[in-house]
C-alpha positions as CSV (number, residue, x, y, z in Angstrom):
1,M,-10.2,26.4,9.5
2,N,-9.3,26.9,5.9
3,R,-10.1,24.4,3.2
4,R,-6.6,23.0,3.1
5,N,-6.5,22.3,6.8
6,F,-10.0,20.8,6.7
7,L,-9.1,18.4,3.9
8,Q,-5.9,17.4,5.7
9,N,-7.7,16.8,9.0
10,T,-10.4,14.8,7.2
11,S,-7.9,12.6,5.4
12,L,-6.1,11.9,8.7
13,A,-9.4,11.0,10.4
14,M,-10.3,8.6,7.6
15,A,-6.8,7.0,7.7
16,A,-7.1,6.6,11.5
17,T,-10.6,5.0,11.1
18,M,-9.3,2.6,8.4
19,A,-6.2,1.7,10.4
20,G,-8.5,0.9,13.4
21,T,-10.3,-1.7,11.2
22,G,-7.0,-3.1,10.1
23,W,-7.6,-2.2,6.5
24,L,-4.8,0.3,6.1
25,E,-2.3,-1.9,8.0
26,A,-3.1,-4.9,5.9
27,A,-2.7,-2.9,2.7
28,I,0.8,-1.8,3.7
29,K,1.8,-5.3,4.8
30,K,0.7,-6.9,1.5
31,G,3.3,-4.9,-0.3
32,D,6.0,-6.4,1.8
33,I,5.3,-10.0,0.7
34,K,6.6,-10.6,-2.8
35,I,5.1,-13.5,-4.7
36,G,7.4,-15.6,-6.9
37,Y,7.0,-18.9,-8.8
38,S,9.3,-21.9,-9.2
39,A,10.2,-23.2,-12.6
40,I,10.4,-26.8,-11.3
41,T,6.9,-27.6,-12.7
42,W,8.1,-27.2,-16.2
43,G,10.7,-30.0,-15.8
44,G,13.7,-28.2,-17.2
45,K,11.9,-26.2,-19.9
46,D,13.0,-23.0,-18.2
47,E,12.6,-20.6,-21.2
48,Q,8.9,-21.7,-21.4
49,A,8.6,-21.3,-17.7
50,M,9.9,-17.7,-17.9
51,A,7.6,-16.8,-20.7
52,D,4.5,-18.4,-19.0
53,L,5.2,-16.8,-15.7
54,A,5.9,-13.4,-17.2
55,G,2.7,-13.6,-19.1
56,L,0.8,-14.2,-15.9
57,G,2.4,-11.2,-14.2
58,F,4.8,-12.9,-11.8
59,K,7.9,-10.8,-11.1
60,G,10.1,-13.4,-9.5
61,I,11.2,-16.9,-10.5
62,Q,13.1,-19.7,-8.8
63,L,15.5,-21.6,-11.1
64,R,17.2,-24.9,-10.4
65,A,20.7,-26.3,-10.5
66,N,20.0,-27.8,-13.9
67,T,20.7,-24.4,-15.4
68,F,24.2,-24.3,-13.9
69,A,26.0,-26.6,-16.4
70,P,24.7,-25.1,-19.7
71,Y,25.0,-21.5,-18.5
72,R,28.0,-21.6,-16.2
73,S,30.4,-20.1,-18.8
74,K,27.7,-17.7,-20.2
75,P,25.5,-16.6,-17.3
76,S,24.8,-13.3,-19.2
77,E,22.6,-15.2,-21.6
78,L,20.4,-16.5,-18.9
79,K,20.4,-13.2,-17.2
80,D,19.3,-11.5,-20.4
81,A,16.4,-14.0,-20.6
82,L,15.4,-13.0,-17.1
83,V,15.6,-9.3,-17.9
84,K,13.7,-9.9,-21.2
85,N,10.8,-11.4,-19.2
86,N,11.0,-8.8,-16.4
87,L,11.8,-11.5,-13.9
88,T,14.0,-11.4,-10.8
89,L,15.8,-14.5,-9.7
90,C,14.2,-14.7,-6.3
91,M,15.7,-18.1,-5.3
92,F,18.0,-20.7,-6.7
93,S,17.8,-24.4,-6.0
94,S,21.4,-25.3,-5.1
95,G,20.8,-29.0,-4.3
96,N,21.8,-31.3,-1.5
97,V,24.2,-30.8,1.4
98,E,26.0,-34.0,2.4
99,I,26.9,-34.8,6.0
100,D,29.5,-37.4,5.1
101,P,32.8,-35.9,6.3
102,A,34.5,-37.3,3.2
103,K,32.3,-35.1,1.1
104,F,32.6,-31.9,3.1
105,E,35.0,-30.0,0.8
106,S,33.2,-31.0,-2.4
107,T,29.9,-30.1,-0.9
108,V,31.0,-26.7,0.1
109,D,32.8,-26.1,-3.2
110,T,29.7,-27.0,-5.2
111,H,27.5,-24.6,-3.4
112,V,30.0,-21.8,-3.4
113,A,30.2,-22.2,-7.2
114,H,26.5,-22.0,-7.4
115,A,26.5,-18.9,-5.3
116,S,28.9,-17.2,-7.8
117,F,26.4,-18.2,-10.5
118,V,23.5,-16.8,-8.6
119,K,25.3,-13.5,-8.1
120,A,26.1,-13.3,-11.9
121,L,22.3,-13.7,-12.6
122,G,21.5,-10.9,-10.2
123,G,20.1,-13.1,-7.5
124,S,20.9,-13.0,-3.8
125,A,19.6,-16.2,-2.3
126,M,19.9,-20.0,-2.8
127,Q,18.2,-22.9,-1.1
128,L,19.9,-26.0,0.4
129,T,18.3,-29.4,0.7
130,N,20.0,-32.7,1.8
131,S,20.3,-36.3,1.0
132,L,17.7,-38.9,1.7
133,R,16.9,-39.8,5.3
134,P,17.8,-43.3,6.6
135,K,15.3,-45.9,5.4
136,D,15.1,-48.0,8.6
137,R,15.2,-45.4,11.3
138,A,14.7,-41.8,12.2
139,P,17.8,-39.6,11.8
140,S,19.8,-39.0,15.0
141,V,20.2,-35.7,16.7
142,E,23.9,-35.8,15.8
143,E,23.1,-36.2,12.1
144,L,20.6,-33.3,12.2
145,K,23.2,-31.1,13.9
146,K,25.8,-32.1,11.5
147,L,23.7,-31.0,8.6
148,A,23.3,-27.6,10.3
149,Q,27.1,-27.4,10.8
150,V,27.8,-28.1,7.1
151,M,25.2,-25.5,6.0
152,N,26.7,-23.0,8.4
153,E,30.0,-23.3,6.6
154,V,28.4,-23.1,3.2
155,G,26.5,-20.0,4.3
156,K,29.5,-18.4,5.7
157,Q,31.3,-18.7,2.4
158,T,28.4,-17.7,0.2
159,A,27.8,-14.7,2.4
160,D,31.2,-13.4,1.2
161,L,29.8,-13.4,-2.3
162,G,26.6,-11.6,-1.2
163,V,24.4,-14.6,-1.5
164,Q,22.2,-15.8,1.4
165,A,22.0,-19.5,1.9
166,V,18.7,-20.9,3.2
167,Y,17.6,-24.3,4.5
168,H,14.6,-26.0,2.9
169,N,12.7,-28.5,5.0
170,H,11.7,-31.5,3.0
171,M,9.9,-34.8,3.2
172,N,12.1,-37.9,3.0
173,Q,15.1,-36.0,4.0
174,L,16.8,-34.9,7.3
175,G,14.2,-32.5,8.7
176,E,11.0,-34.2,7.7
177,T,9.2,-33.8,11.0
178,P,8.7,-30.5,13.0
179,E,10.9,-32.0,15.7
180,E,13.7,-32.7,13.3
181,V,13.3,-29.3,11.7
182,D,13.6,-27.7,15.1
183,V,16.9,-29.5,15.9
184,I,18.3,-28.3,12.6
185,V,17.1,-24.7,13.0
186,Q,18.4,-24.4,16.6
187,A,21.8,-25.5,15.4
188,M,21.9,-23.1,12.4
189,D,24.0,-19.9,12.7
190,P,21.6,-17.1,11.8
191,R,24.5,-15.0,10.6
192,Y,25.1,-17.4,7.7
193,I,22.0,-19.7,7.2
194,K,18.3,-18.9,7.4
195,L,15.1,-20.8,6.9
196,L,13.1,-21.3,3.8
197,L,9.8,-22.8,5.1
198,D,8.0,-25.1,2.7
199,I,4.5,-25.0,4.1
200,A,3.3,-28.2,2.3
201,H,6.3,-30.3,3.3
202,Y,6.0,-29.0,6.9
203,K,2.3,-29.9,7.0
204,Q,2.9,-33.3,5.5
205,G,5.6,-33.9,8.1
206,G,3.1,-33.3,10.9
207,G,3.3,-29.6,11.6
208,E,1.3,-26.5,11.2
209,P,3.2,-24.0,9.0
210,H,1.5,-21.0,10.5
211,D,2.8,-22.0,13.9
212,A,6.3,-22.4,12.4
213,I,6.2,-18.9,11.0
214,I,5.6,-17.5,14.4
215,K,8.2,-19.7,16.1
216,Y,10.9,-19.0,13.5
217,K,10.1,-15.4,12.6
218,D,13.6,-14.2,13.5
219,I,15.3,-16.7,11.1
220,L,12.6,-16.9,8.5
221,H,14.0,-15.8,5.1
222,S,11.4,-17.0,2.5
223,L,8.7,-19.6,1.9
224,H,7.5,-22.2,-0.6
225,L,3.8,-22.0,-1.2
226,K,2.0,-25.2,-2.1
227,D,-0.6,-27.6,-0.8
228,T,-0.8,-31.3,0.0
229,K,-3.5,-33.9,0.1
230,P,-3.9,-37.7,0.6
231,A,-3.5,-39.7,-2.6
232,E,-3.3,-43.3,-3.7
233,T,0.4,-43.2,-4.3
234,K,3.4,-44.9,-2.8
235,S,4.0,-42.0,-0.4
236,G,0.3,-41.7,0.4
237,Y,0.1,-38.0,-0.6
238,K,0.7,-35.6,-3.4
239,F,1.4,-31.9,-3.7
240,V,-1.3,-29.9,-5.3
241,E,-2.2,-26.2,-6.1
242,L,-3.0,-23.8,-3.4
243,G,-6.5,-24.3,-1.9
244,Q,-6.7,-27.8,-3.2
245,G,-5.4,-29.6,-0.1
246,R,-5.0,-29.6,3.7
247,V,-2.7,-26.6,4.2
248,D,-4.5,-23.7,5.9
249,V,-3.0,-21.1,3.5
250,P,-5.0,-18.1,4.8
251,A,-3.6,-18.9,8.3
252,V,-0.1,-18.9,6.8
253,F,-0.6,-15.4,5.3
254,K,-2.2,-14.2,8.6
255,A,0.9,-15.3,10.4
256,L,3.1,-13.6,7.9
257,D,1.2,-10.4,8.5
258,K,1.5,-10.9,12.2
259,V,5.3,-11.2,12.2
260,K,5.6,-8.4,9.6
261,F,7.3,-10.7,7.1
262,K,9.2,-9.0,4.3
263,G,10.5,-11.2,1.6
264,W,9.7,-13.8,-1.1
265,A,7.0,-16.3,-0.9
266,V,7.6,-18.6,-3.9
267,V,4.8,-20.8,-5.3
268,E,6.3,-24.2,-5.9
269,L,4.6,-27.3,-7.4
270,D,7.0,-30.2,-7.8
271,G,5.1,-31.6,-10.7
272,V,1.8,-31.4,-12.5
273,P,-0.6,-33.2,-10.1
274,D,-3.1,-34.4,-12.7
275,P,-2.3,-35.6,-16.3
276,E,-5.0,-33.4,-17.9
277,K,-3.3,-30.3,-16.6
278,S,-0.2,-28.4,-17.7
279,P,2.4,-26.3,-15.8
280,L,0.7,-23.1,-17.1
281,I,-2.8,-24.3,-16.0
282,C,-1.5,-25.0,-12.6
283,A,0.2,-21.6,-12.4
284,E,-3.1,-20.0,-13.5
285,T,-4.9,-21.8,-10.6
286,N,-2.3,-20.7,-8.1
287,K,-2.4,-17.1,-9.3
288,K,-6.2,-17.1,-9.1
289,Y,-6.0,-18.3,-5.5
290,I,-3.5,-15.7,-4.5
291,T,-5.1,-12.8,-6.2
292,E,-8.8,-13.6,-5.8
293,V,-9.0,-15.7,-2.6
294,L,-6.2,-14.2,-0.6
295,K,-6.4,-10.9,-2.4
296,Y,-2.7,-10.4,-2.5
297,P,-1.1,-8.6,-5.5
298,L,1.6,-10.3,-7.5
């Protein structure tokens, strides 16, 4: 055996050994999960959000519908800001979907307009939420299915623009509990609408997000990464940085590896959880958890 063949065989043997321990397989999978960050924590100060997140090394950002009005006629300016900060628009918050038949056309038109905006910014996906759930009762199965039907139509039209519409499960909305989410997801047309699983909302609603990842692997498009813990608030809980609450985040990433997930996992913190903190400090905490605890690259 010559030196070249010896080295090749040795390398293959080492690779096989590492693959047997799962090390090589995990290293490959880590590159498939792209970590983004939502600008929501900055409360509309999107330029600061872009600068802060770029400084931390994040490559993807989620912007909200508040950017639509000021940049609708000049999306190139916002796109230039994204390019300047080396950021991809990994998700866009398009807002609520109404199930009132009288609002059907205006709802669809609003989200299709947002999809055109997303496309102009170089993005390819936008999230849909919905109006508040009834205060005095749980939503009916018919209401949950109606939401899916409207989202199906929105997604069908945004697909024509090259933008994927995704459903975001949410507390205090239709789809708060795992049972409600399941009714909605089962009624969604996977050709036009997919799932953005918010792991903290799902946990707070009574479910285990790592189980949902396995269950919905075929329709799972993206995730929101955040944590939740009990708090002396009106709701009885608050959203916190990763690793600070009750969500088993390592189990979430293990499930993502198991289903060979490829896509964006977007860190989202609805607001700064403690008054002595800032959006940047929270982002630094989340980054440290991802890169040092989970050992995933940005």
